[in-house]
N, C-alpha and C positions, 0 to 999 in steps of 0.2 A: 447273216450269221449262220455258221455251220451248226446244224441240228445236233451233231454228236458232241460238240463242245459247249452246248448250252447247259446252264445250271438248272436245278429243279425250279428255282424261283422264276427263271426266264421261261421255262416250259409252261409253268402255271400262268404267267403273264400272257403268253401267246394263246393258251387255251381260253383264258378269260376274254381275250379279244375276239376269238372265234365265237364264243357263246353270246357275247353282247351283240355282235353284228348279226348273228343268226336270229336271235330273239327279236331284235329291232326289225329285221326284214320280215319275219313272220307276222309281227304285230301290224306293220304297214300293209302287208299283203292281206291280212284279215280285215283291216279297216277298209281297204279298197273293195274287197269282195262283199263286205256287209252293205256298203252304200251303193255300189254299182250293180251288183247281181244278187243281193240278199233274197229278194222275193223269188227270183228264178231258181236259186240254189235250194230254197225251201220246197219249191214245187217239185224239183227233181228228186229230192230226198223222200218226199211223201207220196210220189207218184205210184209206187207199188200198191198202196192201199186203196186207190181210186176204184179199181175193178172189183173190190170187195165191199164197196159202199160203206166204208168205215171212216168216221170223223175223229180226229184227234182232239183231245181236251188238254187244258192246263189247269193244275190244281193249286197254284200259288201265283201271286201277282207277277213276279219277275221270271217265271218259268219259260214263257214263250220267248221273251227277249233274250234270256241267257242261252236258250236252245239255238236261236238264230246266230248268236255270237259264236257258239261252239261250231256250228256248221261253217260259218265264215272263216274261222281260224283254221279248220281243216282244209278248206279250199285255199286259204292263204298259204299254208304249207306247200301245197301243190304248185301254187303260182310262183313262189319264190324259191322253189327247190333247187334251181340252178345256182342261186347265190349261196344257199346253205351247203350244197355239195362242193362248191368251189372253196368255201371256207374250210370245210373238213379236209378236202384234198390238199390245200395249201399248207395245212398244219401237219399232215402225216407224210407228205411226199419227200421232204428232206431226209427222213429216216429210212426210206425204202431203197432197195437195190434197183438197178435199171430194169432187170427182168421182172421184178415184182410190179414196177410201174406199168410195164407193157401189159401184164396180165390184168391188172385192175382197170386200166383204160379200155381194154378190150371187152371185159365182162360187164362193166358198169352200165353202158347203154342197154345191153340185152337184159340186165337185171331189172331196170326200170320198165322196159316194155313188158316183161313177163309179170311184174307186179301189177301193172295197170290192167293187163289181160285177165289176171285172176280176179281183180276187183269187178271188172265189167262182166265177166262170166257169172260171178256170184250174184250181182245186182239184177241182171236181166233174166236169169234162169232160176238158180237155186233159191234165192230169197223169196221170189214170188211163189214158188211151189211150197216152200216152208211156211210162209205167211198164210197161204190158203189152207194148208193142212191144219195149222194151229187154230185158225178161226173156225174151221169146219168141225173139229172135234169138240169145240166148246158147247155145241148143241144149239137148238133153236130157242130154248127157254132163257138164254142169257144174251144180254146186249153188251157189245164191246165198248168199253170206255177207256181208251188207251191214252196214257199221259204222253204228251209230245216229247218230253225230255227222255223218258224211258224208251220210247220208240226209237229215237235217234241214237241213243246209246246202244240199244240192241242192234240196230242196223250197222253201226260202225264196228262193233265187236264181232258181228257176223261176217262182214266183208273182209276185214283185215287178215284172218287166217287163210283165206283163199289166195290173197296176194302173196302170202308167205310160202304156201305149199307150191305155188307155181314157180318158185325158185329152184325146185328139185332138179330139173334137167341141167340147170347151170351149175349147181353144186356137183352133180355127177360128172359133168364135163370137166370141171376144174380138177377134181380128184383123179379122174382118168388121165388128164393131161400131165399131171405131176407124178403119175405112176403109183398112186396110193391104192387104187382099185382097178380091176379089169372087167371086161364083159363076162368072163367066165365066173368071177366071183359074184357078179350081179345075178347071173342065172341061178347060182346056188342059193342066193338069199331070197329068191322070188317068193317061196311059200311063207317065209317069215314076214316079208313085206306086206303080203295080203292080210295077214292077221293084224300086224301092227297098224295098217291103214285104218282098219275099223276101230282100233283102240284110240288112235289119234283123233279120228273123226268124232268119237263119242266124247272126248275131252274138250275139243275145240268148238263144237257146234252145240246149239240148243238141244234139249232132250226130245227131239222128234226124229222119226225114222227117215223122213224125206231128206233133210239136210245131211244127216249122217251118211246115208247111202250115196248121196251126190259127192260129198267130200271124199269118202273112202274110194269111190269109183274114180274120182279125179286123180287121187294119189296113185292108184294102181296104173291108170293110163299114163300118167306122167313118168312113172317108174319104167314102164315098158318103152316109152319114148326115149328115156335116158339110156336104157339098155341098148337100143338101136344106135344111139349117138356114140356110146362108148365103143361099139364095134368099129366105128369109122374113124375114131380118134386114136392117134398113136401117142404113147407116153413120150414126154419130153423132159429130160432131166434139167433142172435149173442150174446153170453154171454161174456161180458168183465170181469167178475169175474175171469175167468181162467187166464187172464193176470195179475190180481192183485195177485192171488195165486202164480203164477210163479215168479213174482217180489219179493214177500216176501220170497219165498223159496230160491231165488238166494242170497238174503241178509243174 
């Protein structure tokens, strides 16, 4: 069915199908992760605390179980992400022009790689420094009794922003490619970006100096990398006439 000729009810029906398939896939993926790799995933998530000799506790009967379920669902999302992305892609692709399809297909794999790179960078470097700093400033007179659910929530909300900010080079590349910005404009904005990086880091990270400096530094480095990329990329105006020609030829 032609996307442009579909009614609102038909659009909603297609969207409902996408949501149902995606949710079922995530639940199945979470189920598999829980029973196949549940203990391994929990060990990976709690590994950063081992070097500080800190044991996690749970303060309610279902807390430990629900925390493992949360970890498994997040892993399930990663496991079935190709299915979810395919469902989303199949829903939006009929409404896109040919040039827009090419851009999305080109950028999507790079976006996933950068997102994973940001998560891994934060997990293996920034989070460990931040956790060590927060435990150190507590002092010797206090004993850490960290709830497992709050720790996992803290870890996930800590890692996610780094995955997002690692998309910056891709965004700059896209905007440069379509002619919205240039390397000259990026050079002009540099001093504002440095200040804005620390503001963003203060908002997105916990209230400690280590994580804020790491995120601000990462943003500045990514911006400089984006600046170099923009100097190598030539703007390309998207021509929608190609889609009209293809549409007429198909008829």
